[in-house]
C-alpha positions as CSV (number, residue, x, y, z in Angstrom):
1,M,136.7,118.1,112.7
2,A,133.7,118.2,110.5
3,R,131.5,115.2,110.6
4,K,131.3,113.2,107.4
5,H,127.8,112.7,106.1
6,H,127.0,109.5,104.2
7,K,125.0,110.0,101.0
8,F,122.3,107.8,102.4
9,Q,121.9,110.0,105.5
10,T,118.7,111.8,105.9
11,P,119.1,115.6,106.0
12,P,118.0,117.4,109.2
13,P,114.4,118.7,109.1
14,A,113.9,122.4,108.2
15,D,111.3,122.8,111.0
16,P,112.3,120.8,114.1
17,I,109.0,121.7,115.9
18,A,106.9,120.4,113.0
19,A,109.1,117.3,112.8
20,A,108.7,116.6,116.5
21,R,104.9,117.0,116.2
22,D,104.8,114.8,113.2
23,S,107.0,112.1,114.8
24,S,104.8,111.8,117.9
25,L,102.4,109.2,116.4
26,A,103.5,106.6,119.0
27,L,102.9,109.2,121.8
28,R,99.5,110.1,120.5
29,L,98.5,106.5,120.1
30,N,99.8,105.7,123.6
31,I,97.8,108.7,125.1
32,G,94.7,107.5,123.2
33,F,95.0,104.0,124.6
34,F,95.7,105.4,128.1
35,L,92.6,107.7,128.0
36,R,90.4,105.0,126.7
37,Q,91.4,102.6,129.4
38,L,91.1,105.4,132.0
39,G,87.5,106.1,130.7
40,I,86.6,102.4,131.0
41,F,87.9,102.3,134.6
42,I,86.0,105.5,135.5
43,V,82.7,104.2,134.1
44,M,83.3,100.9,135.8
45,D,84.0,102.6,139.2
46,L,80.9,104.7,138.8
47,L,78.8,101.6,138.2
48,L,80.4,99.8,141.2
49,L,79.7,102.9,143.4
50,I,76.1,103.0,142.3
51,L,75.7,99.3,142.9
52,A,77.4,99.6,146.3
53,V,75.1,102.4,147.4
54,F,72.0,100.7,146.1
55,G,73.0,97.4,147.7
56,M,73.7,99.0,151.1
57,S,70.4,100.8,151.0
58,L,68.5,97.7,150.0
59,Y,70.2,95.6,152.7
60,A,69.5,98.2,155.4
61,E,65.9,98.6,154.3
62,N,65.3,94.9,154.4
63,R,67.0,94.6,157.7
64,C,64.8,97.3,159.1
65,A,61.8,95.5,157.7
66,D,62.8,92.3,159.6
67,V,63.0,94.3,162.8
68,V,59.7,96.0,162.2
69,E,58.0,92.7,161.6
70,L,59.5,91.4,164.9
71,V,58.2,94.5,166.7
72,D,54.8,94.0,165.2
73,Q,54.8,90.5,166.6
74,R,56.3,91.1,170.1
75,G,55.9,94.8,170.6
76,V,58.5,97.5,171.4
77,P,61.2,96.0,173.7
78,S,61.7,97.5,177.2
79,E,64.6,99.7,178.1
80,D,66.4,96.7,179.7
81,A,66.3,94.8,176.5
82,L,67.6,97.8,174.5
83,V,71.0,97.4,176.2
84,W,71.4,93.9,174.9
85,M,70.6,95.1,171.3
86,E,73.8,97.1,171.2
87,A,75.7,93.9,170.6
88,S,73.8,93.4,167.3
89,D,73.8,95.4,164.1
90,Y,70.5,97.2,164.9
91,T,68.9,99.1,167.8
92,I,65.2,99.9,168.6
93,T,64.6,103.2,170.2
94,P,61.1,104.4,171.5
95,L,60.4,108.0,170.5
96,D,58.6,110.7,172.5
97,R,57.9,112.7,169.3
98,A,56.4,112.1,165.9
99,P,58.5,110.3,163.3
100,E,60.9,112.5,161.2
101,G,62.8,112.0,158.0
102,Y,62.2,111.3,154.4
103,D,59.4,109.2,152.8
104,Y,61.5,106.5,151.1
105,A,58.7,104.1,150.3
106,V,59.7,104.2,146.6
107,V,62.1,101.3,147.3
108,T,59.1,99.0,147.8
109,W,58.6,98.6,144.1
110,L,61.7,96.4,143.9
111,P,61.0,92.7,144.0
112,T,63.5,92.3,146.9
113,A,62.0,95.1,148.9
114,R,59.7,94.6,151.9
115,W,56.3,96.3,152.7
116,E,56.6,96.3,156.5
117,T,58.3,99.8,156.5
118,V,56.1,101.5,153.9
119,D,54.7,103.9,156.5
120,G,58.1,104.8,158.0
121,L,60.2,107.9,157.6
122,R,63.9,107.4,156.9
123,S,67.2,109.2,157.5
124,W,70.7,107.8,156.8
125,N,74.4,108.2,156.6
126,L,75.5,105.1,154.8
127,S,79.0,105.3,156.3
128,S,77.5,104.7,159.8
129,Y,73.7,104.2,160.1
130,Y,70.3,103.7,158.3
131,T,67.2,104.7,160.4
132,V,63.5,104.1,159.9
133,E,61.1,105.8,162.2
134,M,57.7,104.1,162.5
135,P,54.4,105.7,163.8
136,N,53.1,102.5,165.4
137,D,49.6,103.8,166.1
138,G,50.7,106.7,168.3
139,H,53.7,104.8,170.0
140,P,56.5,105.7,167.6
141,Y,59.9,104.1,167.6
142,A,63.0,104.1,165.5
143,V,65.0,101.2,164.0
144,T,68.6,102.0,163.3
145,V,70.8,99.6,161.4
146,D,74.6,99.9,161.8
147,T,76.2,100.1,158.3
148,S,79.7,101.1,159.4
149,G,81.0,97.5,159.0
150,I,79.7,97.0,155.5
151,F,80.8,100.5,154.5
152,A,84.3,99.8,155.8
153,G,84.5,96.6,153.8
154,L,83.3,98.3,150.7
155,Y,85.6,101.3,151.3
156,W,88.8,99.2,151.5
157,G,87.6,97.0,148.7
158,G,87.2,100.2,146.6
159,V,90.7,101.4,147.6
160,I,92.2,98.0,146.5
161,I,90.4,98.3,143.2
162,L,91.6,101.8,142.6
163,I,95.2,100.8,143.4
164,C,95.0,97.8,141.0
165,Q,93.5,100.1,138.3
166,A,96.3,102.7,138.8
167,F,98.9,99.9,138.7
168,S,97.3,98.5,135.5
169,L,97.3,102.0,133.9
170,L,100.9,102.5,134.6
171,T,102.0,99.1,133.4
172,N,99.8,99.2,130.3
173,L,101.3,102.7,129.6
174,F,104.7,101.2,129.1
175,R,103.5,98.0,127.6
176,N,101.4,99.9,125.0
177,N,104.4,102.1,124.2
178,R,106.5,99.0,123.4
179,S,103.8,97.4,121.4
180,I,103.1,100.5,119.4
181,R,106.7,101.0,118.6
182,K,107.0,97.4,117.4
183,V,103.9,97.8,115.2
184,L,105.2,101.1,113.8
185,R,108.8,99.9,113.2
186,P,108.1,98.6,109.7
187,I,106.6,102.0,108.8
188,Q,109.6,103.8,110.3
189,D,111.9,101.5,108.1
190,L,109.8,102.4,105.0
191,A,110.1,106.1,105.9
192,A,113.8,105.8,106.4
193,T,114.2,104.1,103.1
194,A,112.1,106.7,101.4
195,A,114.2,109.5,103.0
196,R,117.4,107.8,101.8
197,L,115.9,107.7,98.3
198,N,115.1,111.4,98.5
199,S,118.6,112.3,99.7
200,M,120.3,110.4,96.9
201,T,122.0,112.3,94.1
202,H,122.9,109.2,92.2
203,M,121.9,105.5,92.3
204,S,123.9,102.7,90.8
205,R,122.4,99.4,89.8
206,Q,123.9,97.8,93.0
207,E,122.3,100.5,95.2
208,I,118.9,100.0,93.6
209,E,119.1,96.2,94.1
210,S,120.2,96.7,97.7
211,L,117.4,99.0,98.4
212,A,114.9,96.7,96.7
213,G,116.2,93.9,98.9
214,E,115.8,96.0,102.0
215,L,112.2,96.8,101.0
216,D,111.5,93.1,100.4
217,K,112.4,92.5,104.1
218,I,110.0,95.2,105.3
219,D,106.7,93.5,105.8
220,A,104.3,92.4,108.5
221,A,106.5,89.4,109.4
222,H,108.7,91.7,111.5
223,L,105.8,92.2,114.0
224,D,106.1,90.3,117.2
225,S,104.1,87.0,117.0
226,R,102.4,87.7,120.4
227,I,100.7,90.9,118.9
228,D,97.5,90.0,117.2
229,L,96.9,92.8,114.8
230,P,95.7,91.3,111.5
231,P,94.4,94.6,110.0
232,T,97.7,96.3,110.7
233,Q,99.6,93.4,109.2
234,K,97.5,93.5,106.1
235,E,98.0,97.3,105.7
236,L,101.8,97.1,106.2
237,R,102.0,94.2,103.8
238,S,100.1,96.2,101.2
239,L,102.3,99.2,101.8
240,A,105.5,97.2,101.5
241,Q,104.2,95.5,98.4
242,S,103.4,98.9,96.8
243,I,106.8,100.3,97.5
244,N,108.4,97.1,96.2
245,E,106.5,97.5,93.0
246,L,107.5,101.1,92.9
247,M,111.2,100.0,93.2
248,D,110.7,97.5,90.4
249,R,109.4,100.2,88.2
250,V,112.3,102.5,89.2
251,N,114.7,99.7,88.4
252,Q,113.1,99.0,85.1
253,A,113.0,102.7,84.2
254,Y,116.7,103.0,85.2
255,S,117.6,100.0,83.2
256,A,115.7,101.3,80.2
257,Q,117.4,104.6,80.5
258,M,120.8,103.1,80.7
259,R,120.0,100.9,77.7
260,F,118.7,103.8,75.8
261,V,121.8,105.9,76.5
262,S,124.0,103.0,75.6
263,D,122.1,102.3,72.3
264,A,122.1,106.0,71.4
265,S,125.8,106.2,72.0
266,H,126.4,103.1,69.9
267,E,124.3,104.5,67.0
268,L,126.2,107.8,67.1
269,R,129.5,106.2,67.4
270,T,129.4,104.5,64.0
271,P,128.7,107.6,61.9
272,I,131.2,109.6,63.9
273,A,133.8,107.0,63.3
274,V,132.9,107.0,59.5
275,I,133.2,110.8,59.4
276,Q,136.5,110.7,61.3
277,G,137.8,108.0,58.9
278,Y,137.0,110.0,55.8
279,A,138.3,113.2,57.4
280,A,141.6,111.4,57.9
281,L,141.4,110.1,54.3
282,L,141.0,113.7,53.1
283,D,143.8,114.9,55.2
284,R,146.2,112.3,53.7
285,W,145.2,111.9,50.0
286,G,142.0,113.7,49.3
287,K,143.5,117.1,48.7
288,D,145.1,115.9,45.5
289,D,142.7,113.0,44.6
290,P,139.4,114.2,43.1
291,D,137.9,110.7,43.4
292,A,138.8,110.3,47.1
293,L,137.6,113.9,47.7
294,Q,134.1,113.2,46.2
295,E,133.8,109.8,47.9
296,S,134.6,111.4,51.3
297,I,132.1,114.2,50.7
298,D,129.4,111.8,49.8
299,A,130.1,109.6,52.8
300,I,130.3,112.5,55.2
301,R,127.1,113.9,53.9
302,G,125.3,110.6,54.2
303,E,126.5,110.0,57.7
304,A,125.6,113.5,58.7
305,A,122.0,112.9,57.4
306,S,121.8,109.7,59.3
307,M,122.9,111.5,62.5
308,E,120.4,114.2,61.8
309,R,117.6,111.7,61.5
310,L,118.7,109.9,64.7
311,V,118.9,113.2,66.7
312,E,115.4,114.2,65.4
313,Q,113.9,110.9,66.5
314,L,115.6,111.1,69.9
315,L,114.3,114.6,70.4
316,F,110.8,113.4,69.3
317,L,110.9,110.6,71.9
318,A,112.3,112.9,74.6
319,R,109.4,115.4,74.0
320,G,107.0,112.5,74.1
321,D,108.4,111.3,77.4
322,N,108.1,114.8,78.8
323,D,104.6,115.2,77.4
324,S,105.7,118.3,75.5
325,Q,105.3,117.0,72.0
326,P,102.5,119.2,70.3
327,V,99.5,117.3,69.0
328,K,97.0,119.3,66.9
329,M,93.8,117.2,66.7
330,E,91.4,117.6,63.8
331,T,89.1,115.5,61.7
332,V,91.2,113.6,59.1
333,D,90.2,111.4,56.1
334,L,92.5,108.5,56.6
335,T,92.0,107.3,53.0
336,D,93.2,110.6,51.6
337,L,96.2,110.5,53.9
338,A,97.0,107.0,53.0
339,G,96.7,107.8,49.3
340,E,99.0,110.7,49.6
341,V,101.7,108.6,51.4
342,L,101.2,105.9,48.8
343,R,101.8,108.3,45.9
344,E,105.0,109.5,47.6
345,E,106.3,106.0,48.0
346,E,105.5,105.1,44.4
347,M,107.4,108.1,43.2
348,I,110.4,107.3,45.4
349,H,110.4,103.6,44.7
350,P,108.9,103.1,41.2
351,E,110.3,99.6,40.9
352,R,108.2,98.3,43.9
353,T,104.7,97.0,43.8
354,F,102.1,98.7,46.1
355,L,98.6,97.4,46.4
356,P,96.1,99.8,48.1
357,R,93.0,98.3,49.6
358,W,90.2,100.7,50.6
359,G,86.8,101.8,49.2
360,E,85.5,105.2,48.1
361,E,83.8,105.9,51.4
362,R,85.3,108.5,53.7
363,V,87.1,106.9,56.7
364,S,87.5,109.7,59.3
365,I,89.6,109.8,62.5
366,Y,90.2,112.6,65.0
367,A,93.9,112.9,64.9
368,D,97.0,115.0,64.1
369,P,97.5,114.7,60.3
370,G,101.2,115.2,60.5
371,L,101.7,112.6,63.1
372,M,99.5,110.1,61.4
373,K,101.4,110.6,58.2
374,Q,104.6,109.9,60.1
375,V,103.1,106.6,61.3
376,L,102.3,105.6,57.7
377,R,105.7,106.5,56.5
378,I,107.4,104.5,59.3
379,L,105.3,101.4,58.6
380,M,105.8,101.7,54.8
381,D,109.6,102.3,55.3
382,N,109.9,99.2,57.4
383,S,108.0,97.1,54.9
384,L,110.3,98.3,52.1
385,K,113.5,97.7,54.1
386,Y,112.7,94.2,55.2
387,S,111.1,92.7,52.1
388,P,112.8,91.7,48.8
389,P,112.5,94.0,45.7
390,E,109.9,91.6,44.2
391,G,107.8,91.6,47.3
392,R,104.5,93.4,47.3
393,I,103.4,96.0,49.8
394,Y,99.7,96.1,50.9
395,L,98.1,99.2,52.4
396,R,94.6,98.8,53.8
397,V,92.2,101.2,55.5
398,L,89.0,99.7,57.0
399,E,86.4,101.0,59.5
400,N,84.6,98.5,61.6
401,Q,82.5,98.8,64.8
402,G,83.7,102.3,65.8
403,H,87.4,101.6,65.0
404,V,89.6,102.3,62.0
405,R,92.2,99.7,61.1
406,L,95.2,100.9,59.2
407,T,97.2,97.9,57.9
408,V,100.6,97.7,56.2
409,Q,101.6,94.2,55.1
410,D,104.7,93.0,53.3
411,E,106.1,89.7,51.9
412,G,109.5,90.0,53.6
413,M,111.7,88.2,56.0
414,G,109.1,88.2,58.8
415,I,109.7,88.3,62.6
416,S,110.4,85.4,64.9
417,P,107.7,84.8,67.6
418,E,110.1,85.7,70.4
419,G,111.0,89.0,68.7
420,I,107.4,90.3,68.2
421,P,107.0,91.5,71.9
422,H,110.2,93.6,71.5
423,I,109.7,95.3,68.1
424,F,108.4,98.5,69.7
425,E,111.3,98.9,72.1
426,R,113.8,101.6,71.3
427,F,116.8,100.6,69.2
428,Y,115.5,97.0,68.8
429,R,116.0,95.4,65.4
430,T,114.9,92.0,64.3
431,D,118.0,91.5,62.2
432,Q,121.1,93.1,63.7
433,S,123.3,92.0,60.8
434,R,121.3,94.4,58.5
435,D,121.6,97.5,60.6
436,R,124.0,99.5,58.4
437,K,122.5,98.0,55.2
438,T,119.0,99.2,55.9
439,G,120.1,102.4,57.5
440,G,117.5,102.2,60.2
441,T,117.9,103.5,63.7
442,G,115.5,101.1,65.5
443,L,113.4,104.1,66.7
444,G,110.7,104.2,64.1
445,L,108.3,101.8,65.6
446,S,108.8,103.3,69.1
447,I,107.7,106.6,67.6
448,A,104.8,105.1,65.8
449,K,103.7,103.3,69.0
450,W,103.8,106.6,71.0
451,I,101.8,108.4,68.3
452,V,99.1,105.7,68.1
453,E,98.8,105.4,71.9
454,R,98.6,109.2,72.1
455,H,95.5,109.0,69.8
456,G,93.9,106.3,71.9
457,G,94.8,103.3,69.7
458,W,97.0,100.3,69.7
459,F,99.0,98.0,67.4
460,E,98.3,94.4,66.3
461,V,101.2,92.4,64.8
462,V,101.0,89.2,62.8
463,S,104.2,87.8,61.3
464,R,105.7,84.6,60.1
465,P,109.4,84.1,59.2
466,E,110.1,84.1,55.5
467,V,106.4,84.8,54.8
468,G,105.8,88.4,55.8
469,T,104.6,90.8,58.4
470,R,101.2,92.5,58.9
471,I,101.2,95.5,61.3
472,T,97.8,97.1,62.0
473,A,97.2,100.4,63.8
474,V,93.8,100.3,65.4
475,L,92.4,103.9,66.1
476,P,89.0,105.1,67.3
477,A,86.8,106.4,64.5
478,A,85.7,110.0,64.5
479,Q,82.4,110.7,66.3
480,K,79.5,112.4,64.5
481,E,80.1,115.7,66.2
482,E,83.8,115.5,65.3
483,K,83.0,114.8,61.7
484,A,80.5,117.7,61.6
485,S,83.1,120.1,63.0
């Protein structure tokens, strides 16, 4: 029976070898800790070995110096006394030859060294003896110190140290492995969550909220309290916070998308219903009634035009979101452009009062003339829709401190303070009861905002209910080289 794969399940890796290599972070960290501790033990053992050899040599040298001093005071002992010396840790042996060995007087520079043996020659095997042969004015003798006891003690002490170090390495190997896995567990949880996100083909709101809740739980608090790793906790906390913020943005984008689709569907539903209604009217009575026929034709034509405008605006915003909307930049005289739009509006609305406010100086910007004209038309259209017939419309163009301010002001219904932050959202309207009356789609200011921001500018809005609204597009003025071109 085929296994059922949950949609949250991570698909198998395409390259298992690479996956195994990439997933061995804990193993590499564990080996690194093991080698570092092993290196510390090796260096420490070498230092202990050097100290042990040096200590044994210094002890034997000073012991020989004590014996030489005694010989200088009492002379070389007789053969009968030599037998009694075997019970001690040194022996004195008369020599019938010249002293042999190495000149090891270099040890006498140490503060703890003795000068009594400076003329002697030395030979040694630190595991058993240390011998100094003295010339003694033609009567040579040898002093031999037994080092086997000290060597045995140091040897077994070293064996015990090595055993303890080996035991420490093995126990720390497993302890480090557990600690590393605990430290890496939040990262593994984040990776698993990311893998589930990648494998999803569809996410509902509940799934997004669930995943966001899971990411909120993934932080440094999951580390064992006995592990003191403040830098790691900080990095994991920052990583979890970044992914949580990413999920918030995904959730906001998803909500905006759903709201956009819902609003677009709502806007299209009304003209479609009107067209269907007049089509039914034509089917019943319009064939024989000229008045019903003309009314239906006019209504269908008007609704089709509204749908066409809506679709064009949606396509514009879609191209803007995909960064595929063409923008042809050139130096534009904004006063000429504003005058052109103003003449068009005066021709379309001869009954309205328009008050232009700009001087004779050229106000230049570096922009797409077609898009800037669209911004002007949107602002003028909104002022006309939401102001009474007797209300005046002001159009101003002003250059100040490297910026150009394009202002459209009306004497209309105004916008409430809580509605101002939302006027540039798609399908948002300040007065929902006038949607069909004004014929707006709620996308104009969204398009204007995209155009202005694409040109490096921003909007400033001042409005008071029942007084009027002033919307200003602030754009960077054209530079000297742009004006010259």
